[in-house]
N, C-alpha and C positions, 0 to 999 in steps of 0.2 A: 769385273766392274761393273756392282749395280745400284743408278743414283737410287732417291730418297721417292719416293711420289706424293705429288698433293694431293688434296679431297676428291680431284677427278681422276686417278690414276692416273695422270702425267705426271713426266721428271721433274725436278725444281732448278728449275735454272737461271745461270748470272744475271740474265739479260735485261738491262737497264729498263724497258719499259715491263719485264713481266716483276708484279710486287705481289704479298702475300697479306696477307691476315692472319692474325697467328692462333687458333680458336679453342678455347678449353672442349671439354665433353659438352659444360650446360649452356651454351651459345657465348658466354664470356671469349672477352678477348683482354689482347696483352695491350696497354694503356696511355698515354703519357701519366704520369704525375707531379711529385712537386716538385721545387729542387732541393736538392738534398750536399748538404754542406760535407765539405770537402778539407781536411789535412795538409792537401796539397794540392789545395786552392786551384779544380780542379773544377770545370763546367759540368754539372751533372744534369740529368734529368731522372727522378725514379719513375722503376715501373710499376705501374698498377694495373690490377683487373679492374674493367668496364663493362658493361651493358655491349650488347651485337651495335652493333653500326659504329660505334664512341670508338673505338681503338682504334691505333697505330699501322698502317699495312708499311713492310716489310720486302727485304732483297736481299737474297741470297748472293754472297759473295767468295766465292772459293778461296779470296785473298784476304788479310784486313787491309782494307782500304782499295784493294784490284775492281776495278771495274772490265775486267777482261769478258765476252763477252760467250756464250754458248757454256758455259760450264755446270758437270750434274755436279751433283753434291753423295761421293760417291758415300753408300751405307758406311759408317763407323771413321768418315778422315772426319775432320778439321773444317768448321767452315766458322764460316763469319754474317752476321745479320745487320744491314742498315735500318734506322725507321724512319719511316716519314708520318707528321702529324700538320696538321691540317687548324693553324690555329681560327678564333669565332673571326679575329677578321679577315677571316681569307690568305692569310699568308705563309709560308709552313716554315717547319723545322723540323732537316732535317740530321739525325746524329745513330752512329756505334754506336751499338745492344753491347754491352758485358756488364758482368761481372764486378761490383768495387770492389773498394777489397776489406777490411772488415768492419764492422759488420758487412759481412759477402752479400747485398742488395745485388738485383740487378737492376740495371740504374743503362740511361742514354749517354755517352760522350758525345764531343770534340770532336775528338784523336781517333787516328788510326792504329793507334796502343792498344790495342782491346787482347782479349782471353782466346778467346773466339765459346763455338759447342761443337757436340757431337752429339748424332743422330739416332737412332736403329728404328724401321720399318715395321711396324706391328700391321695386325691385321685392320681391316677398316678403311685403307688411306690412312690411316693414322702416323703418326711419329710421336718416337719416346724421345723427347729432348730432354739433355743433359748440358750444361756447363763448362766447362776451364777457369782453372780461381789462375791468382795474378804466381802460385807455386807451379804450374804447368798437371795441378791435379782434375780429375773428372769427379763436381760431385752432382749430390741431384738436386731437381729444386722443390720448392714447395710452395705453396700458397699459408701463406699469417691471416692470422683474423681479422687486421686491419687491409686483407687484400694489395698486400704486398707482394714481390715476389723471391725468396731468400733464394742464398746457396746451400748446401748442408754437409759434409762429409761423414759418412758414415760406409762402414758395411755394408747396412742394407740400402741406401741412398739409392728413392725411388724417383723419376722420371715426371718431368710433367710431360704429361700428356695431352697433345696438342695435335688438332689440322690446320695444315696448311693452305686453304682458301684462298686461287685465287680471284684477282681483285678486277680482272682484264689486260688491255694490252692496250697504247700508248693509241690513241686514231687521232690520224694524223689528214687530214683536213674537210673531217667531221664538220668541225666544231667555223 
């Protein structure tokens, strides 16, 4: 079983202190968007494409809501992503990344009832990222003109071509 690798060629792992920026080819990142109304009264926030350095950081999880340590992300297996955003006042927002229902937009949720992602390794330590929808189907991901990310079904669905850039590790005793 071969695991996905980050931008440095290291295995993407599920450790609590291994956080990654998800960076597009132009250097922009997945970031915190606006609150997204829900018919199900679920607290969710849209994902937006934001300039470099302004995005969220994400942690891979082998299971939805799971904190099992040192698990790699096998190529082609389902995985989950937990995102963290630091607000201007210094407080953190931690939510889980998933597609919404209809329309299928990439959003952050409070719950651990998410659909997950699947990925393939690309040359140059890049990753082809696809998302599962509520029916268990794999959808392509596309960026819209308003910089949101949508999931779409197609015989020729394309992935979001990204790099997982490790942000660093927990600095115990250094500060």
